C-alpha positions in Angstrom: -17.8 33.9 11.9 -14.1 34.9 11.5 -13.3 35.7 14.8 -15.4 32.6 16.2 -13.1 30.3 13.5 -9.8 32.1 14.6 -10.5 31.2 18.1 -11.3 27.9 16.7 -8.5 27.2 14.3 -6.3 28.3 17.9 -4.7 31.1 15.9 -1.8 32.9 17.4 -0.4 36.3 16.6 2.6 34.1 16.1 1.6 32.1 13.5 2.7 32.7 9.9 0.2 32.0 7.2 1.4 28.6 6.7 0.9 27.5 10.5 -2.8 29.4 9.8 -3.5 26.9 6.7 -1.9 23.6 8.5 -4.6 24.7 11.0 -7.0 24.8 9.1 -6.4 21.4 7.3 -6.4 19.7 10.8 -9.6 21.0 11.6 -11.3 20.7 7.8 -9.8 16.8 8.6 -11.1 16.3 11.9 -14.5 17.9 10.5 -14.8 15.7 7.4 -14.5 18.0 5.1 -12.9 17.6 1.4 -9.9 19.4 1.9 -9.6 20.3 -2.2 -13.1 22.2 -1.8 -13.2 23.5 1.4 -9.8 24.7 2.0 -9.9 27.6 -0.6 -13.6 28.5 0.8 -12.2 29.3 3.9 -8.6 30.7 3.0 -9.9 33.3 1.2 -12.9 33.9 3.7 -10.1 34.2 6.2 -7.7 36.1 4.1 -4.7 33.2 3.9 -2.5 33.0 0.8 -4.6 29.8 -1.0 -1.9 27.1 -1.4 -0.6 26.1 -4.9 -1.9 22.3 -4.0 -5.1 23.1 -4.3 -5.9 24.5 -7.8 -8.6 26.8 -8.4 -12.3 26.3 -8.6 -13.9 27.6 -11.9 -16.9 29.5 -9.3 -18.5 32.5 -10.1 -18.6 34.8 -7.3 -22.7 34.1 -6.3 -21.6 29.9 -6.4 -18.5 31.0 -4.6 -20.5 32.8 -1.8 -22.9 29.9 -1.2 -20.3 27.4 -1.3 -19.3 29.3 1.4 -22.0 30.0 2.8 -22.9 26.4 3.5 -19.2 25.2 4.8 -20.0 27.4 7.2 -23.5 26.2 8.2 -22.1 22.5 7.9 -18.9 23.5 10.5 -21.4 25.3 13.3 -24.2 22.5 12.8 -21.3 19.9 13.0 -20.0 21.8 15.8 -23.4 21.3 17.9 -22.3 17.9 17.3 -20.0 18.1 19.9 -21.0 20.5 22.0 -23.9 23.0 22.3 -23.3 26.0 20.8 -24.3 29.9 21.5 -24.5 32.3 18.7 -25.0 35.9 19.5 -25.5 38.4 16.9 -25.9 42.2 18.7 -27.3 45.0 16.1 -28.1 42.9 13.1 -29.4 46.0 11.9 -26.2 46.7 10.8 -24.7 43.3 9.6 -24.0 42.8 6.1 -26.3 40.8 3.1 -23.8 37.7 3.5 -24.5 37.8 7.4 -28.0 37.7 7.5 -27.6 34.9 5.0 -25.6 32.7 7.1 -28.2 33.9 10.1 -31.1 32.6 8.2 -29.6 29.1 6.8 -28.4 28.9 10.9 -32.3 29.5 12.0 -33.7 26.5 10.2 -31.2 24.4 12.3 -32.1 25.6 15.9 -35.1 22.5 16.3 -32.6 20.1 15.4 -29.4 21.6 16.8 -28.2 21.8 19.6 -27.7 25.8 19.1 -29.3 28.6 20.9 -28.9 31.8 18.3 -29.8 35.5 20.4 -30.0 38.4 18.0 -30.7 42.0 18.9 -32.0 44.9 16.6 -33.6 47.7 16.8 -37.1 48.4 16.5 -37.3 49.3 13.0 -35.3 46.4 11.5 -37.3 44.1 9.4 -35.9 40.3 9.6 -35.7 38.5 6.2 -36.7 35.6 7.3 -40.8 34.4 8.0 -42.0 33.7 11.4 -40.7 30.6 12.6 -42.3 28.7 16.0 -39.3 28.3 17.3 -38.0 31.6 17.5 -39.9 34.0 19.9 -39.5 38.0 19.1 -39.1 39.8 22.8 -39.6 43.9 22.6 -37.3 45.3 25.2 -38.6 49.1 26.2 -36.0 51.5 26.8 -34.1 50.9 30.3 -35.2 53.9 33.2 -32.9 56.3 34.5 -32.9 53.6 38.2 
């Protein structure tokens, strides 16, 4: 997600942290996010300093995480209003719990958004989400030598 956001924000190596925050603010404004609530969430996620003009919100770590996941979900779903979105996650068996939680939230959006998800994992991985009609599972065998 962080790589996706960095690309969407058109960050370059020459951008200073202030440049990156300005690009983040512009993108959030275009996507109709309230800046006082959303800039601190995304700044922390993207390892940016939170500008002083955004006072800290008294959130527990769990509430901060939940708000961040909801903001990420909202941003991705709003992207699907502009163009189709393909989300590919390889080696799902190695992802962290937050990434799994975001994937679970995104799976609920697949039937109504222009969103396609391709998730790969090892056979021993047990998905934390229940079966869904729009989520076909395909098991692949090892490839032969040729």
